[in-house]
C-alpha positions as CSV (number, residue, x, y, z in Angstrom):
1,M,1.8,59.9,72.3
2,S,1.5,62.2,69.6
3,L,-0.1,62.1,66.2
4,H,3.4,61.7,64.8
5,T,5.0,59.1,66.9
6,F,2.1,56.8,66.5
7,L,2.7,58.0,62.7
8,L,6.0,56.1,62.8
9,A,5.5,53.5,64.5
10,Y,2.5,52.5,62.4
11,R,5.5,52.9,59.7
12,G,7.4,50.4,61.2
13,I,5.4,48.1,61.9
14,H,3.8,47.8,58.2
15,M,7.1,47.7,56.4
16,A,8.1,44.6,59.5
17,G,5.3,42.7,57.6
18,I,5.8,43.5,54.4
19,V,10.0,42.4,55.3
20,H,8.8,39.7,57.1
21,R,6.1,38.2,54.8
22,Y,8.8,38.5,51.5
23,R,11.6,36.9,54.1
24,R,8.7,33.7,53.9
25,R,8.5,33.2,50.3
26,R,9.4,30.8,48.7
27,Y,9.7,29.8,45.1
28,R,7.8,26.5,44.0
29,Q,10.0,24.4,41.8
30,R,8.7,23.3,38.3
31,V,7.5,20.0,38.2
32,H,8.8,18.8,34.6
33,A,5.8,15.8,34.2
34,E,7.4,13.0,33.1
35,H,7.8,12.2,28.9
36,A,6.7,8.8,27.8
37,K,9.5,6.2,26.3
38,P,7.8,4.2,23.8
39,L,11.1,3.2,21.7
40,E,11.9,1.9,25.3
41,Q,8.9,0.6,26.6
42,Y,7.3,-0.5,23.6
43,T,7.7,-4.0,21.6
44,S,7.8,-3.9,18.0
45,E,4.2,-4.8,16.5
46,E,2.9,-2.8,19.8
47,L,5.4,0.6,18.1
48,Y,3.2,-0.2,15.1
49,A,0.3,0.2,15.9
50,R,0.5,2.9,17.4
51,F,3.4,4.9,15.2
52,R,2.8,2.8,12.0
53,I,6.5,2.5,11.7
54,G,8.7,0.5,13.7
55,R,11.7,1.1,15.4
56,D,14.9,1.4,13.4
57,D,12.9,3.4,10.7
58,I,12.2,6.0,13.9
59,K,15.1,6.4,14.7
60,Y,16.5,6.9,10.7
61,I,13.4,9.7,10.2
62,A,15.2,11.7,13.8
63,D,18.8,11.4,11.7
64,L,17.1,12.9,8.4
65,V,15.8,15.7,10.3
66,R,18.6,15.8,13.2
67,P,20.0,18.6,12.0
68,T,17.1,21.0,11.7
69,L,15.1,19.7,15.1
70,Q,18.3,19.6,17.5
71,H,18.0,22.0,20.5
72,Q,21.7,24.0,21.5
73,T,21.0,22.9,24.8
74,K,18.9,20.8,27.4
75,R,17.4,23.9,28.9
76,S,13.7,24.0,30.5
77,H,13.9,19.9,29.8
78,A,13.7,20.4,25.6
79,L,12.3,17.1,24.4
80,S,15.3,15.1,22.6
81,V,15.0,14.5,18.3
82,E,13.4,11.1,18.6
83,E,10.9,12.6,21.1
84,Q,9.7,14.6,18.9
85,C,9.2,12.2,16.1
86,L,7.8,9.9,18.2
87,I,4.8,12.9,19.1
88,A,4.5,13.8,15.7
89,L,4.0,10.4,14.1
90,R,1.5,9.3,16.7
91,F,-0.2,12.2,15.6
92,Y,0.4,11.5,12.1
93,A,-0.6,7.5,13.1
94,C,-4.2,8.6,14.2
95,G,-5.2,11.9,13.2
96,T,-6.8,13.2,17.1
97,F,-6.6,16.0,19.3
98,Y,-3.8,17.5,19.9
99,Q,-4.3,17.6,23.8
100,V,-5.1,13.6,23.1
101,I,-1.2,12.7,21.8
102,G,-0.2,15.4,24.5
103,D,-2.0,13.5,27.4
104,N,-0.3,9.9,26.3
105,M,3.1,11.3,25.7
106,G,3.6,13.7,28.9
107,V,3.6,17.0,27.5
108,R,1.4,20.0,26.6
109,K,-1.0,20.3,24.2
110,A,0.9,23.3,23.3
111,T,3.7,21.5,22.7
112,V,2.1,18.8,20.7
113,S,0.9,21.4,18.3
114,N,4.8,23.3,18.2
115,V,6.4,19.6,17.9
116,V,4.0,18.6,15.2
117,K,4.6,22.0,12.9
118,A,8.3,22.4,13.4
119,M,8.6,18.6,12.1
120,S,5.9,19.0,9.2
121,V,8.3,21.5,8.1
122,A,11.6,19.6,8.4
123,L,9.6,16.6,6.4
124,G,8.5,19.1,4.1
125,S,12.0,20.4,3.1
126,L,12.7,17.3,2.1
127,I,10.5,16.6,-0.7
128,N,13.2,16.6,-3.8
129,Q,15.4,14.2,-1.6
130,F,12.6,11.5,-1.7
131,V,10.1,11.8,-4.7
132,S,11.5,12.4,-7.9
133,F,10.3,11.5,-11.5
134,P,12.0,7.6,-13.0
135,K,15.1,9.3,-14.9
136,D,15.9,7.5,-17.9
137,D,18.1,4.7,-16.5
138,Q,15.5,3.6,-14.2
139,T,12.3,3.8,-17.0
140,A,13.2,0.4,-18.0
141,Q,12.5,-1.5,-14.4
142,T,9.2,0.9,-14.6
143,K,7.4,-0.6,-18.0
144,H,8.0,-3.5,-17.0
145,K,6.6,-3.3,-13.3
146,F,3.6,-1.7,-14.6
147,F,3.2,-4.5,-17.7
148,Q,3.0,-6.9,-15.4
149,M,0.1,-5.4,-13.6
150,G,-2.1,-5.1,-16.7
151,N,-0.4,-5.8,-20.1
152,M,0.1,-2.0,-20.8
153,P,3.1,-1.3,-22.2
154,S,5.8,2.2,-21.9
155,T,4.0,3.1,-19.0
156,I,6.8,4.9,-16.4
157,G,3.3,6.7,-14.3
158,A,-0.2,6.7,-12.7
159,I,-1.5,10.5,-12.7
160,D,-5.0,11.1,-10.0
161,C,-6.3,13.9,-7.4
162,T,-7.0,12.7,-4.3
163,H,-9.0,15.7,-1.7
164,V,-7.2,15.5,2.1
165,H,-11.0,17.3,4.0
166,I,-9.9,20.4,6.5
167,Q,-12.1,22.9,8.3
168,A,-13.2,25.5,6.7
169,P,-10.4,28.1,6.2
170,C,-10.6,31.5,7.7
171,E,-9.8,33.5,4.1
172,R,-11.5,32.4,0.5
173,E,-13.4,30.0,2.6
174,W,-15.5,28.9,-0.9
175,E,-12.1,28.2,-3.0
176,Y,-11.6,25.0,-0.8
177,V,-15.7,24.0,-1.3
178,N,-15.7,20.3,-3.5
179,R,-18.2,19.1,-5.4
180,K,-19.7,17.9,-2.4
181,G,-20.0,21.0,-0.5
182,R,-16.9,20.4,2.1
183,H,-13.6,21.9,2.8
184,R,-11.1,20.4,0.5
185,I,-7.2,20.4,-0.3
186,N,-7.1,18.5,-4.0
187,I,-3.7,17.0,-4.0
188,Q,-2.1,15.4,-7.3
189,L,-0.3,12.0,-7.3
190,V,1.9,10.8,-9.8
191,G,3.2,7.2,-8.7
192,N,4.9,3.5,-9.5
193,A,3.9,0.5,-10.0
194,D,5.7,-0.5,-6.1
195,L,3.3,2.7,-5.4
196,I,6.1,5.0,-4.1
197,I,5.2,9.1,-5.1
198,T,7.3,10.5,-8.4
199,N,5.5,13.7,-8.5
200,C,3.1,15.6,-5.9
201,A,0.8,19.2,-6.1
202,V,-0.2,20.0,-2.7
203,K,-1.2,23.2,-2.4
204,W,-4.9,23.9,-4.8
205,P,-8.0,24.0,-3.1
206,G,-10.5,21.4,-3.3
207,S,-13.0,23.7,-6.4
208,V,-9.8,23.7,-8.7
209,H,-10.2,20.9,-11.4
210,D,-7.5,17.9,-12.2
211,A,-7.2,19.2,-15.4
212,R,-6.0,22.3,-14.4
213,I,-3.6,21.4,-11.5
214,L,-1.6,18.9,-14.1
215,R,-1.1,22.3,-16.3
216,E,-0.3,24.4,-13.6
217,R,2.6,21.8,-13.2
218,A,6.4,21.7,-14.3
219,L,5.8,18.5,-14.8
220,Y,3.2,19.0,-17.8
221,R,5.7,22.4,-19.3
222,E,8.5,20.0,-18.9
223,L,6.9,16.5,-20.8
224,Q,5.4,18.8,-22.9
225,S,8.5,20.0,-24.3
226,H,10.4,17.0,-23.7
227,R,8.5,13.7,-24.2
228,P,9.0,10.9,-22.2
229,N,10.1,7.9,-23.3
230,G,6.9,6.3,-21.9
231,I,3.3,7.3,-21.6
232,V,1.8,8.3,-17.8
233,L,-1.7,6.6,-17.3
234,G,-4.7,9.5,-16.2
235,D,-8.5,8.9,-16.1
236,R,-11.2,11.2,-17.9
237,A,-10.1,14.2,-15.8
238,Y,-7.4,14.8,-18.0
239,P,-6.7,15.1,-21.4
240,L,-5.2,13.1,-23.6
241,L,-1.5,13.5,-24.8
242,P,0.9,12.3,-26.7
243,W,2.1,11.7,-22.6
244,L,-0.8,11.2,-21.0
245,M,-3.0,8.5,-21.5
246,T,-6.8,7.8,-21.3
247,P,-9.1,5.3,-21.7
248,F,-11.5,5.5,-24.8
249,P,-15.1,6.9,-23.8
250,V,-17.0,4.2,-25.2
251,S,-15.4,1.3,-26.7
252,N,-16.2,0.8,-30.0
253,T,-14.0,-2.7,-31.0
254,P,-12.7,-5.3,-28.9
255,E,-9.0,-4.1,-29.6
256,Q,-10.8,-0.7,-27.8
257,A,-12.2,-2.3,-25.0
258,R,-9.2,-5.1,-24.4
259,F,-7.7,-1.2,-23.9
260,N,-9.6,-0.2,-22.0
261,S,-9.4,-2.8,-19.8
262,S,-5.6,-3.0,-19.8
263,H,-5.7,1.0,-18.5
264,C,-8.0,0.1,-15.7
265,K,-6.2,-2.3,-14.1
266,T,-2.3,-0.8,-14.6
267,R,-3.6,2.4,-13.5
268,C,-5.7,1.6,-10.1
269,A,-1.6,1.3,-8.6
270,I,-2.9,4.8,-8.4
271,E,-6.0,4.1,-6.2
272,R,-3.9,1.9,-4.3
273,L,-1.3,4.2,-3.4
274,N,-4.0,7.2,-2.3
275,G,-5.9,4.4,-0.7
276,V,-2.0,2.5,1.3
277,Q,-1.5,6.6,2.2
278,K,-4.2,7.7,3.9
279,R,-4.7,4.3,6.1
280,R,-1.3,4.8,7.0
281,F,-1.8,8.5,8.1
282,V,-5.0,8.7,9.8
283,C,-4.7,12.3,10.0
284,L,-5.5,12.8,6.6
285,N,-9.0,12.0,6.5
286,Y,-9.5,15.5,8.5
287,L,-7.4,18.1,9.4
288,R,-8.4,20.8,11.9
289,V,-6.0,23.1,10.8
290,Q,-5.8,26.1,8.3
291,P,-4.6,24.9,4.6
292,K,-1.5,26.5,5.3
293,V,-0.9,23.8,7.8
294,A,-2.7,21.3,6.0
295,C,-0.7,21.8,3.2
296,N,2.8,21.2,5.5
297,L,1.1,18.3,7.0
298,I,1.0,16.6,4.2
299,L,4.3,17.0,2.6
300,A,5.7,15.4,4.8
301,C,2.6,12.5,5.4
302,I,4.1,12.2,1.7
303,V,8.4,11.9,2.3
304,L,6.9,9.0,5.1
305,H,5.4,7.7,2.6
306,N,7.6,7.0,0.5
307,I,10.6,6.3,3.7
308,S,7.8,3.4,4.5
309,T,7.4,2.1,1.5
310,R,11.1,1.9,0.4
311,R,11.9,0.8,4.0
312,H,9.4,-2.1,3.5
313,V,7.4,-0.9,6.8
314,P,4.2,-3.3,7.2
315,L,0.9,-1.8,7.4
316,D,-0.9,-2.4,10.5
317,D,-3.9,-5.2,9.7
318,N,-5.6,-4.2,13.4
319,F,-7.0,-0.5,11.1
320,D,-9.1,0.6,13.4
321,G,-9.4,4.7,11.9
322,P,-12.2,5.8,9.6
323,E,-12.1,4.0,6.3
324,P,-10.8,7.2,3.3
325,D,-13.2,9.3,1.7
326,V,-12.9,8.1,-1.9
327,E,-14.1,10.7,-4.1
328,P,-16.2,10.0,-7.4
329,E,-14.0,11.2,-10.8
330,Q,-14.2,14.7,-12.0
331,P,-16.1,15.1,-15.1
332,P,-13.7,15.5,-18.0
333,M,-12.7,18.9,-18.7
334,F,-12.3,18.2,-22.6
335,L,-13.6,16.9,-25.8
336,P,-13.2,13.1,-26.5
337,N,-9.9,12.8,-28.4
338,D,-8.8,9.2,-29.7
339,G,-5.2,11.1,-31.0
340,H,-3.1,9.1,-33.3
341,T,-0.7,7.7,-29.9
342,G,-3.9,6.2,-28.2
343,H,-4.6,4.4,-31.8
344,A,-0.7,3.2,-32.5
345,I,-0.8,1.7,-29.0
346,V,-4.7,-0.2,-29.4
347,R,-3.5,-1.6,-33.4
348,N,-0.2,-2.4,-32.0
349,Y,-0.3,-4.3,-28.9
350,F,-4.2,-4.9,-28.5
């Protein structure tokens, strides 16, 4: 056999082997993990324990975000809106790692991350629908409920800041370090006697003082230019203004002592609100994300808090998460100033 004939024969055998292997190749069929069906398999009590919310409330939330999260087709076994809600609510409720949530819900870690981020943006876009300062026709009822708490007249809100612990940011890390030396986002909330959030500021690093956050808010400019028919209660970190009442630094008279006592009893509504929110949504005790994502998550929890409060969702008594990290009161940024409004309230009511 000549060399030329041998090479042709070898080439033919080699090509036949390739064709043979190609024909025998089989594509493995994609296997999709079975998604958990909590709405079907859990009782109402079990839903409250795992998601901090009930069956009807989950359906209500799903309908709110459906226009944003609804997939057009079921291609690649796309998650339904209800399944996306359950994944995100599970994260908000326990704040654990995405991998743990994925194992529990039957999805991948990356899927949990994408769903939580998308759900947070969708809920955050509803902030103006669920968070609003009392209007003129609502102030009378708001004042009455606050007065029942501590005999403080004309109160339409209580203001305070709370910190949310985050992981060290990649950029401008030092700005997020608070007085405890931890990386935090400083959130300012205004609430009413029913523990409903009526105004919020979610973007400031932990190093920013409470009074500065207030001064930069549109609410401050609005109340400064159009004085409300009532007062807001704040601690000593805030300035004393015609519409913002802070306690007397020192009680020099029995009337001032009674004012301070009433102020404390009434303003505790905002402290209770912060505690309830962090107890219901344990993720707010520590967010392992960058600040922008953290702010979206916080806004989502604020919307969910108001929804849960208005729909009278019970707070699970079997609480197994960490206790909220209480921030000490910020030192005053302003000199003590009794002001005419404070004296008038003391003179007329105490």
